FIFINU-890661 format. One record per atom (N, C-alpha, C): residue in three letters; x, y, z. Coordinates in steps of 0.1 Angstrom, whole numbers, plus 2048, in hexadecimal, padded with zeros to 3 digits. Example, Ala and Ser with C-alpha at 12.3 -4.5 7.8 and 13.67 -1.06 7.14 Angstrom:
Ala8847C784E/Ala87B7D384E/Ala8847DF84E/Ser8807EA847/Ser8897F5847/Ser88180084F/
// end
This chain:
MetEB28E3A7D/MetEA88E6A73/MetEA78F5A71/GlyEA88F9A65/GlyEA7907A62/GlyE9890CA63/ThrE97919A63/ThrE8A91FA63/ThrE89929A58/ArgE83925A4D/ArgE8392DA41/ArgE74931A3D/PheE7293EA3D/PheE65943A3A/PheE6594EA2F/ValE5994EA28/ValE57959A1F/ValE4A960A24/PheE4B96EA25/PheE3F976A29/PheE3B97DA1D/LeuE2E97BA18/LeuE29981A0C/LeuE1D98AA10/GlyE1A994A09/GlyE0F99DA0C/GlyE109AAA05/ProE049B0A02/ProE049BD9FB/ProE0A9C8A03/ProE0D9D39FD/ProE129DFA04/ProE089E2A0F/GlyE0D9E5A1B/GlyE049E9A26/GlyDFF9DDA2E/AlaE039D1A2A/AlaDFE9C5A32/AlaE059C4A3F/GlyE109CBA41/GlyE179CAA4E/GlyE219BFA4E/LysE259B9A43/LysE2E9ADA43/LysE3C9B1A48/GlyE409BEA45/GlyE4D9C2A49/GlyE4E9C3A58/ThrE449C8A5F/ThrE439C9A6D/ThrE439BBA73/GlnE3B9B2A6D/GlnE3A9A5A73/GlnE4799DA70/AlaE4E99FA65/AlaE5A998A62/AlaE6599CA6D/AlaE659A9A71/AlaE6E9AEA7B/AlaE6B9A7A88/LeuE5F9A6A8C/LeuE5B9A0A99/LeuE5E991A99/AlaE5B98AA8E/AlaE5D97CA8D/AlaE6C979A8D/SerE74982A87/SerE83981A86/SerE88980A94/GlnE83989A9D/GlnE88989AAB/GlnE8497CAB3/LeuE77978AAF/LeuE7296DAB6/LeuE79960AB3/IleE7D95DAA7/IleE84951AA3/IleE92952AA0/AspE9795FAA2/AspEA6962AA0/AspEAB95EA92/ValEA4962A88/ValEAA961A7A/ValEA896FA74/ProEB0972A6A/ProEAE980A63/ProEA2981A5B/AlaE9C98DA5C/AlaE91991A53/AlaE97998A47/IleE95994A3B/IleE9C999A2F/IleE9199FA25/AlaE929ACA23/AlaE899B2A1A/AlaE919B7A0D/ThrE8B9B5A02/ThrE939B89F5/ThrE979C79F5/GlyE8E9D09FA/GlyE909DE9FA/GlyE9D9E1A02/GlyE9E9DBA0E/GlyEAA9DDA16/GlyEB79D8A10/IleEB69CDA09/IleEC29C7A02/IleEC69D09F7/PheEBC9D59EF/PheEBF9DE9E4/PheEC69EB9E9/ArgEC09F19F4/ArgEC69FD9F9/ArgED59FB9FE/GluED79EFA04/GluEE49ECA09/GluEEE9EA9FE/AlaEEA9E39F4/AlaEF39E09E8/AlaEF69ED9E1/IleEEC9F69E0/IleEEFA039D9/IleEF8A0B9E1/AlaEF6A0B9EF/AlaEFFA139F8/AlaF0DA0E9F7/GlnF0FA019F6/GlnF1D9FB9F6/GlnF239FC9E8/GluF1BA009DE/GluF20A029D0/GluF269F59CB/SerF209EA9CF/SerF259DD9C9/SerF219DC9BB/AlaF269D29B4/AlaF239D09A5/AlaF149CF9A3/MetF0D9C79AC/MetEFF9C59AB/MetEF89D29AF/GlyEFD9D89B9/GlyEF79E59BE/GlyEF79EF9B3/LysF019F09AB/LysF019FA9A0/LysEF79F7996/GlnEF59EA993/GlnEEA9E698A/GlnEDD9E998F/IleEDB9E699C/IleECE9E89A2/IleECA9F79A2/SerED4A009A5/SerED2A0E9A6/SerECDA14998/GlnED2A0E98D/GlnECDA12980/GlnEBEA1097E/PheEB9A05983/PheEABA02982/PheEA3A0A98B/ValEA8A0B998/ValEA1A139A2/ValEA0A2299E/AsnEABA2799A/AsnEABA35996/AsnEA2A3998A/AlaEA0A2E982/AlaE97A30976/AlaE89A2D979/GlyE86A2A986/GlyE79A2698B/GlyE74A19985/LeuE7DA10982/LeuE79A0397C/LeuE7B9F8987/LeuE739ED984/LeuE759E298D/LeuE829DB98B/ValE899D6995/ValE959CF993/ValE929C298D/ProE999BE982/ProE959B197C/ProE979A5985/AspE8F99B982/AspE9098E989/AspE9E98998B/LysEA5988980/LysEB3982980/LysEBB98998B/LeuEBB99698B/LeuEC399E994/LeuEBE99C9A3/ThrEB199D9A4/ThrEAB99B9B1/ThrEAE98D9B7/AsnEAD9839AF/AsnEB09759B3/AsnEBE9749B7/AlaEC797A9B0/AlaED69799B2/AlaED99809C0/IleED398B9C3/IleED79929CF/IleED198C9DB/IleEC59869D9/IleEBF97E9E4/IleEC79729E7/AlaECB96B9DD/AlaED495E9DF/AlaEE19629E6/GluEE796D9E2/GluEF39729E9/GluEF19759F8/ArgEE597B9FB/ArgEE297EA09/ArgEDF972A11/LeuED9967A0B/LeuED695BA12/LeuEE2953A15/GluEEE956A0E/GluEFA94FA11/GluF01954A1E/SerEFC95FA23/SerF02965A2F/SerF0195CA3B/LysF0A95EA44/LysF0B955A50/LysEFE956A58/AspEF8962A59/AspEEC963A62/AspEE095CA5C/CysEE1957A50/CysED5950A4A/CysED7940A4C/LysEE293CA52/LysEE492EA54/LysED8927A5B/LysED392EA66/LysEC8928A6E/LysEBB92AA67/GlyEBA933A5D/GlyEAD936A57/GlyEAC944A53/PheEA0948A4E/PheE9E956A4A/PheE8F959A48/IleE8B965A48/IleE7E969A44/IleE7F973A38/LeuE7A96FA2D/LeuE7B977A21/LeuE6E980A20/AspE7098DA20/AspE64996A21/AspE6199CA13/GlyE57997A0D/GlyE5399DA00/GlyE5A9979F4/TyrE6298C9F6/TyrE689859EB/TyrE659769ED/ProE6296E9E3/ProE619729D5/ProE5497A9D2/ArgE559829C7/ArgE499899C2/ArgE429839B6/SerE4997A9B0/SerE439739A4/SerE469649A4/LeuE3F95D99B/LeuE4194F99A/LeuE4F94C996/ThrE5595498D/ThrE63951989/ThrE6C952994/GlnE6B95D99D/GlnE7395E9A9/GlnE719539B2/AlaE6594E9B4/AlaE629439BD/AlaE699369B9/LysE689349AC/LysE6E9279A7/LysE7E9289A8/ThrE839349A6/ThrE929369A7/ThrE969349B6/LeuE8E93A9BF/LeuE919389CD/LeuE9192A9D1/AspE869229CD/AspE859149D0/AspE9190C9CB/AlaE9590F9BF/AlaEA09089B9/AlaEAD90A9C1/TyrEAF9179C5/TyrEBB91B9CD/TyrEBB9149DA/LeuEAF9149E1/LeuEAE90E9EF/LeuEAF8FE9EE/GlnEAA8F89E3/GlnEAB8EA9E2/GlnEB98E59E1/LysEC28ED9DA/LysED08EA9D9/LysED68E89E6/GlyED28F09F0/GlyED88EF9FD/GlyED08E7A07/HisEC68DFA01/HisEBD8D7A09/HisEB78DEA14/ArgEB28EBA11/ArgEAB8F2A1C/ArgE9F8F9A16/ProE948F1A13/ProE888F7A0D/ProE81901A17/LeuE78909A12/LeuE70912A1A/LeuE67909A24/AspE6690FA30/AspE5E908A3A/AspE4F90DA38/ArgE4D91AA36/ArgE4091FA35/ArgE4092DA2E/ValE3592FA27/ValE3293CA20/ValE26942A27/LeuE2794EA2D/LeuE1C954A33/LeuE17960A2A/TyrE0A95FA27/TyrE04969A1F/TyrDFC973A28/PheDFF97FA28/PheDF8989A30/PheDED98FA28/LysDE198AA2A/LysDD598EA22/LysDCF99AA2A/ValDCC9A5A23/ValDC79B1A29/ValDBD9B8A20/AspDB39BEA27/AspDA89C5A20/AspDAE9D3A1A/AlaDA99D7A0F/AlaDAD9E3A08/AlaDAB9EFA12/AlaD9F9EFA18/AlaD9C9FBA21/AlaDA69FCA2C/ValDAB9F1A31/ValDB49F1A3C/ValDC29F6A37/ValDC69F2A2B/ValDD39F6A26/ValDD2A06A23/IleDC7A0BA1E/IleDC5A19A1C/IleDC7A21A29/GluDC1A1CA33/GluDC2A22A40/GluDD0A22A45/ArgDD7A17A44/ArgDE4A15A49/ArgDEEA1EA41/MetDEDA1EA34/MetDF6A26A2B/MetDF4A35A2E/GlyDE8A39A32/GlyDE6A47A34/GlyDEEA4CA40/LysDF3A42A49/LysDFBA45A55/LysE09A43A52/ArgE0DA3FA46/ArgE1BA3CA44/ArgE23A48A3F/ArgE2FA4AA43/ArgE37A54A3F/ArgE45A4EA3C/IleE4CA54A32/IleE59A4EA2E/IleE63A5AA2E/CysE6FA57A32/CysE7AA61A32/CysE7EA64A24/SerE7EA71A21/SerE81A76A13/SerE90A74A10/GlnE98A72A1B/GlnEA7A70A19/GlnEABA62A19/CysEA8A5AA24/CysEADA4DA25/CysEA3A41A23/GlyE97A45A21/GlyE8DA3BA1E/GlyE87A33A2A/GlnE8BA37A36/GlnE86A31A42/GlnE76A33A43/ThrE6FA28A46/ThrE60A29A47/ThrE5BA2BA55/TyrE51A33A57/TyrE4AA35A64/TyrE3BA34A62/AsnE35A31A6E/AsnE26A31A6E/AsnE22A3BA79/LeuE1AA44A77/LeuE17A4FA80/LeuE10A49A8D/ValE0BA3DA8C/ValE04A37A98/ValE0DA2DA9F/SerE12A23A97/SerE19A18A9D/SerE28A1AA9E/GlnE2EA22A95/GlnE3CA24A95/GlnE3FA33A91/ProE3BA3CA9A/ProE3DA4AA97/ProE4BA4FA99/ProE4FA59A92/ProE5DA5FA94/ProE5DA66AA2/LysE69A67AA7/LysE6AA6EAB4/LysE66A7DAB3/LysE6AA83AA7/LysE66A91AA5/LysE5DA91A98/GluE51A97A99/GluE48A97A8E/GluE4EA9CA81/GlyE4CA94A77/GlyE51A98A6A/GlyE60A97A67/ValE67A91A71/ValE76A90A6F/ValE7AA82A72/CysE83A7DA69/CysE88A6FA6A/CysE92A6EA76/AspE90A63A7E/AspE98A61A8A/AspEA6A5EA85/LysEA8A57A7A/LysEB5A53A76/LysEBEA5EA70/CysEB8A65A67/CysEC1A6FA5F/CysEBCA7DA60/GlyEB1A80A66/GlyEACA8DA67/GlyEA5A93A5B/GlyEA3A8AA51/GlyE9CA8DA45/GlyE8DA90A47/AlaE87A97A3D/AlaE79A9AA3E/AlaE70A8EA3B/LeuE66A8BA43/LeuE5DA80A40/LeuE52A84A37/IleE4FA7CA2D/IleE45A7FA23/IleE3BA74A21/MetE2FA77A1B/MetE26A6CA17/MetE28A69A09/ArgE2BA5DA05/ArgE2DA599F7/ArgE21A5B9EF/SerE22A5F9E2/SerE17A619DA/SerE0FA549D8/AspE16A489D8/AspE0FA3C9D6/AspE09A369E3/AspE09A3E9EE/AspE02A3B9FA/AspDF4A429FA/GlnDF0A499EF/GlnDE3A4F9EE/GlnDD9A449EB/ProDCCA459EF/ProDC2A3A9EE/ProDC1A349E0/GluDC0A3D9D5/GluDBEA379C8/GluDCAA2F9C3/SerDD6A349C7/SerDE3A2D9C3/SerDE3A1F9CB/IleDDFA209D7/IleDDFA139DF/IleDD6A099D9/ArgDCAA0D9D5/ArgDC0A039CF/ArgDC69FD9C3/LysDCDA059BA/LysDD39FF9AE/LysDDE9F69B2/ArgDE69FA9BB/ArgDF29F19BF/ArgDED9E49C5/LeuDE29E49CC/LeuDDC9D89D2/LeuDD79CF9C7/GluDD19D59BD/GluDCB9CD9B1/GluDD79C69AA/ValDE19CE9A7/ValDED9C99A0/ValDF49BE9A8/TyrDF59C09B5/TyrDFB9B69BE/TyrDF39A99BE/GluDE69AA9BF/GluDDE99E9BF/GluDE09969B2/GluDE099D9A7/GluDE299699A/GluDEF98F999/ThrDFA99699D/ThrE0799099B/ThrE0A9859A5/ThrE039869B1/ThrE0697D9BC/ThrDFE9709BB/HisDF39719B4/HisDEA9659B4/HisDF19589B0/ProDF89589A5/ProDFF94C9A1/ProE099479AB/LeuE0F9519B2/LeuE1994E9BD/LeuE129469C8/LeuE0794B9CC/LeuDFF9459D7/LeuDFB9379D3/GluDF69359C7/GluDF29289C2/GluDFE91E9C2/TyrE099239BE/TyrE1691B9BE/TyrE199169CB/TyrE1991F9D6/TyrE1D91B9E3/TyrE129129EA/GluE059159E5/GluDFA90C9EB/GluDFC8FE9E6/LysE008FC9D9/LysE028EF9D4/LysE0D8E89DB/LysE178F09E0/LysE228EA9E7/LysE1F8E89F6/SerE138EB9FA/SerE0E8EAA08/SerE178F1A12/ValE1C8FDA0E/ValE24905A18/ValE1D913A1B/LeuE11915A15/LeuE0B922A16/LeuE01923A22/SerE0292EA2A/SerDF9931A34/SerDF493FA32/ValDE7942A33/ValDE194FA31/ValDDE955A3F/LeuDE2961A41/LeuDE0968A4E/LeuDD6973A4C/AsnDCE977A56/AsnDC6982A55/AsnDCE98EA5A/AlaDD3996A50/AlaDDC9A1A54/AlaDD49AEA55/SerDC79AEA55/SerDBF9BAA58/SerDBE9BCA67/LeuDC29B3A6F/LeuDC19B4A7D/LeuDCC9BDA83/SerDCC9C0A90/SerDD69C8A96/SerDE49C2A95/ValDEF9CAA96/ValDFC9C5A96/ValDFE9B9AA0/AspDF99BBAAC/AspDFB9B0AB6/AspDF39A4AB3/AspDE79A5AAD/AspDDF999AAA/AspDE6991A9E/ValDEB999A94/ValDF2993A89/ValDFF98CA8E/AlaE06993A97/AlaE1298DA9D/AlaE10980AA4/LysE0497EAAA/LysE01972AB1/LysDFF966AA7/GlnDF896AA9B/GlnDF7960A90/GlnE0495CA8B/ValE0D966A89/ValE1A963A83/ValE2295BA8D/AlaE2295EA9A/AlaE2A957AA4/AlaE26948AA4/AlaE19946AA3/AlaE14938AA4/AlaE1A930A98/MetE1B937A8C/MetE20930A80/MetE2F92EA80/ValE36939A84/ValE45938A83/ValE4B92FA8E/GluE4492EA99/GluE49926AA4/GluE44918AA3/GlyE38916A9E/GlyE32909A9E/GlyE35902A91/ArgE35909A86/ArgE36904A78/ArgE2D8F8A76/
// end
């Protein structure tokens, strides 16, 4: 039996951290669209070149292209036992495309975990986030600090605070996220696969909730 999960939640909900922990726990890959996009761009594949055009222009990668690259990634050997999709699908269109793709292989989603978090908590967390200006590696000054202050462990690039990690930007991003995700949550609720977690708690406490769900289903 496969183990197929989707982790949804606004920026700063900690779903990426929890996806990485759950991935180790149940031995399936954690797949984030950002990571796949960066990989495809670096490899200069046909899809990578298309993606880079949108990313470089500061535009969202269209659903059709996002769906195609996710489907390609899910064909990999390491996804045979299952997977954790981190932050995908982001829209109802993407969710329906994913379902159709998975139904073809008779391997529907087991569970969708929604990381619900208070705006105040996100603002506090984002204030501690730093990103490498060169390679995009993300750090948290408290939970995942770099070995040397202000310097990326991977490439030695300078760590910066993104402009959209400022409080006002965060509030707007959360509002937009809630609006766009609401139909998605309703869709999964109707399919009886949605679980809502309290992601305002500590990393350890959220990890306990996640472990109970991914191991127990």
